[in-house]
N, C-alpha and C positions, 0 to 999 in steps of 0.2 A: 286398523295403519299400522304397516310393519314399523319395524326397527328406527330402518334409514329416516322414512318420512316424516315420522314422529321428531327425530332430533333437527330436520331439517326445518321444519317448521317450530317447534321451541324457539329454535336460532332465531328466528325471524321475530318474534313475539319477544325474545329477551335482547334483541337489539333495539328494537322501536322502544322498548319502556326504556332500556342503557342510554338511548340518543337525547329521551326528555330530561333524564336528570342530567347527562352532562351539560347540556344547554344552560339547566339551572345551577351546579356547580360552579361554571366557569363563569357564570353573571357573578355569584356571592363571592368565589373567590379573588374576581377581585374589584369589587366592591369593600371587601374584609380587610384586605392590603392595605388597599388607598386610605381606608378609613381608617386603620390600627395605625397608618403612617401621620395622618392630618392629625386625629386625637388621641396621638401619646397612646397607643393603650399596646402593651406586649401582649397581652391577652388575644386580645383581637387579632395581632398579627399571627401569632400559633394557631388561631384559629382560622385564619385564610389559610396557612400553612396545609392546616387538617382539608380544607375546601380543594386545595390543589392535589393532594391526595387523594380525593375523591374524583378528581377530576382524571387523573394518571389510571386508576382502579376502572373507573366510565372505561376508556378505551381496552383496558385489561380483560376486562368481562366482555367486551365485544368482538375483541382477536381470538378469545379461549374461547366460546360459544361457537365461534364460525369454524375453528379445526375439529371441536369437539364432534360436529353434526356429520364430518366429511364421514363416509362408506367405508365398513370394513376391509380391510384387502387382507393380503397372501400373509405380509409383516403384521399387521394389526387384526387379527381373525376375530375381536371380541369390540372391534369399533376402538374409536378416541375418546371416548367420555372421559378417561384419567385427567386427560387437559385440563378439564375444570377445576380437577383438586391439584393440580399443579398451580395450574397458577391462584388459585384459591391459597396457597402456603406460599407462595412470594408475595402476594399481597400483603398479607399477616403480618412475613419478616419487615418488610419494608415499611410497615406502619407501625412497627415496634421499635423500628431505628427511629424513626422522626419524633415517636412519642419521646426515647429516653433524650432526644436533642433536644426539646421542647423541655422537657423538666430540666435539665442539665444547667440553661442558659437560666432560666427562672430562677433556681437554687442559687445560680451566682450570681444574680442580679440579691437577692435579699443577704447573701453572705458578705453583701459590702465590693463586688470585684464589678457589677457596672451600675447605671446609675437607674433608677426608679423612675418609671414614669410615672404622666400623672393626665390620664383620661378624664373626658368628658360626653355632655349629653349628647355628641354625632356617635360615640363608639355603642350607647347602651342603645341609639338607633337603626345603626346596621346590624348590632346584633340580633335585636327581636326580630326586623324582617326574615334574617337569617335560621331563624327559631321556624317560622310562622312555613315558612319554603321549603327547609328540609324535612319538616314532619309530612308535610304534602305529599313532596317525591317517596319518603318512606313508606308513608299509606296505598301508594300506588304499586311503589317495587314489590312490597311485602306481600300486597296480594295475587299479582301477577305471579310472585315467585314460589307461592305454597300451593297455586292452581296447580302450576305444571311441575312440582318437585324440585326446584331449582338450588340446589344448595350452592350456585354460586349468586344464583339474581337473591337469594334471600341474605347470604354474605353482602351482599352490593346495598340491599335496603338498611340493612343494621350502619354501614357506614352514614348512611341519610340520617340516621337516628340519633349516630353518638356525635354528629355536628351538631345535630339540633339540642343535644345535653350540654355540648361544650359552648353553646352560645349563649345558653344560661347561665354559666358559669361566668365567662367574660362580662355578662349583664350585672351577676351578682357583685364581681370586683370590684366592676369600674364604677359600681354605687358606690359600692366601699371606701373608696377611694376620693370620691366626692364630700363623702361623709366622714373623712379627716384619717384616716386608717392606710397610708402610702403604700403599704405592702398589699395589701388586698389582689390587686391586678396582677402582680406577680404572681401571688396563692393561687390566684383564679388560672394563672398561666399553667401551673402543676396540675391542677386538678384536671383538667382538659387536657394533659400528657395521661393521667391516671385515665382517664374513660378509654381513649384510643388505644392504652396501652391492652386495656381491657378486652376493650372489641379485636385487638389482633392475636389476643389468646384465645377467644371464645371461635374467632374463624379459621388460626389458624387449628385449633385440636380437631376441628371438624375434619380438615382438609387432610390431614395427616392419619386419624382415623380412616377415613374414605382410601389412603395411599397404602395401611396397612392391611386393606383387606378386614373391618372390624365388622362383626356380624350387626344385625339388627338388633332392638330392644327385646329384652325378654320379654313385654310382653304380646310385640307384633310377632314373637318366635311362639309363644302359647297360639294364639290365634292360628297361626301358618299351620302346626301341628294339629290344632284342632281341625280345620279345614280339609288337610289329607285323607285325615282319620275318619272325616263322613262318609268317604267315597267307598262304594259296597264293593268289597273284594281284598280292601286294604286290612292286613290285622296288627301291625304297627308302625310305626315311621321311626329311623333312627338315622345318626351322620348327617343330620339336616344342616347345612352349611347356607349362611347368606352374605353376599357382600355389596358393596354400593359401587355405582360407575354413572357419575355423574347424575341426572337426575334417573337413573334406573336402576331395578334391581336386578341381584342375580342370585339364582337360590339351587342346592343340590342336594339330593336324599338318598337314601335306600328307603325301600318299603317293602314290608314283608306280607308275600303272599300264599296262599294253597300249595304248597309244594310238586302237589298232584294234579292242576290245572296245567291246561297248552301254555307253549311258547305265545302264541298267539292272544290268548286270553290275559297273560300276563303283561303282555303288551298294552293290551287295550286298557286293563286297570291302569297301568303308567300313563296315559295319553288321558284319561278321565281325571286323574290328579294333576297334570299339566293344566288340564282345561279350566279346572275349578280354582285353581290356585290363581291363574288370570284374571278370571270374571273378577273373582275377590280383591286381588291386590294388581291394582291397575298399573304401576310403575314397574312391576314384574314382566322383564324383557327376555330373561332365557330363563329355564329351567330344566335340568337334565335328572331325570327320576334311572335311580336304577334298582332292578329288579330283584328280589332275594327271597329262594324257597324256604328260609329259617336267618332268625336273628344269626348275623355272622360274628357278632361279636360276643353271645353265647355260645356258641358253636360252630365251630367256623370249619370250611368245606379243604380238609388234606389235601395236599398238590400229589399227592403219591397216588389216590383214585385214578383206576384206569380208564379211558378214553372210551368213544364208542367203537372202534376200530377193534380194539384188541378185544372188549367185552365180544362184538358180533361174530366174529372167527371164534371163538371160545364156544360159542352158541350153536354155532353153525358144525361146526363136528363134533358136538354133542348130540344133536338133532340125528346128523348123518349114523354116528353108531349105534342110534336108539332103535334098541328090538321091539319098537311100538306095530313096526308093520305096516306102518301109514308110508305108504310112495311119496307124501307131501314132504316128510321129513326126512326122508335119504334125497330128495332135491334141494334141501334147504330153501322151499320155497315159503319165506317168512316175512315178517316183519318185530320189529322190536322198539317197543319203546322204555325210556329208562328215567329212573329218578336219584338224581344224588339228593342225599339226604344224611345230613349229618356226616357217619364216618360211614358208610357203607352207599351200596348201588343196589335199588331193586330194580324189577323190570316187569314189562308185559310182553311177554310172546303171543304174539297174532298169527294163525296160522287158517288154512283155510279149512270149512265144517267138512269133512270125511263125510264119505257114504257107505249106507248101509251101517251106520255103527249106533248103537242103543245108548240110553242117558246114563246106565248104569256104567257101561263099558269107558264111555266117553269119561267119565268122573274119574275112573279109576288108573284110565292111561294120563291123564292129566296131572291129579297126584303122583302118580310113579316118574311121569317127566319132570315136573317141578322139582320132585328131591333130585334126582340126578341134576337138574341144570344149576343147583343150589353148592352139589357137592363137586360139581368140575369147571366150574366158571367163577370170575369173580361175585357174582350176582350174588346176595344175603336171602334175596327173598324172590319169588319168579311168580307169577300168575299167567296160566296158558289161559287163551281165547281164539274164539274159532269166529271166522268170518263168513257167512253165508255167500 
């Protein structure tokens, strides 16, 4: 399945799961706010506001998932996956604001600026229903979120669980009031605010990590490096960089291969690295492999080394001026293989096999020509090869 097809499929699953959660959140928000007013429970009203924020979150999740599933275009060549992270960050900020508002109101009542409420069994019953319903939504959502590796869906699942936790605090606060502690309900509201604030911090940190291209955790990077080194032909790997985009992973790296192999073989090794990584890491949707003939951290390739055109012209002049007596040399009929290694360039000059030459004469001729090429061209070492 290609990246776009997977994004569309993920969006449909996220939408269906979130719709189920939004129905539950809507019913609970209505029940908590109504129950909180009639039962005189500030903590339950705060919990109802939390459920309203969950409902708003559900719509944000659906909207973000829809837009992030759109195909890549000329302006967004990597796709629109970051929309999920932006939506999650906005969600975290809004949750933090709600938590601070709830805490401020509760602390004001505790300080005597407002009247403390006196809830009863109705508040306990409503909160108990919320605990069961929200934990069920959490289990359903988190299971799908982990399957899709969707940070947005997992964040929404944790919203459901924090709602369940806050309802437990509501129950504790209401029971405290009924046992003769009038401040217990307001304390419960503060507890709800703290839970919401923690959830906002946790969700927001993950979203901002994605937006600033934070790499994967060390254990995953170690496994990725071991997978790369398991490919035959890979000597080493460096500059391994990773990042997340929604539920997808992106990676780029430099792999060190034998400097004397052909370009096509080096490319084939790179393709095999991409293949084994995508098989091992299912969420990996984009891999860029740079082929290095050496470790460019330890031995950088100077920009001043000559290019093929300059070297080829120098070799041609040397062959033409050679006194080897070979007519093939004087016509310049040769091919050249270059190897840029370290701070020098070596080469293989391939010429046609001369007729009527003894093996000893060819060896002497090749040695003389190699020495002359090293002296008169930018090549630091030359091998003369003959084609039949």
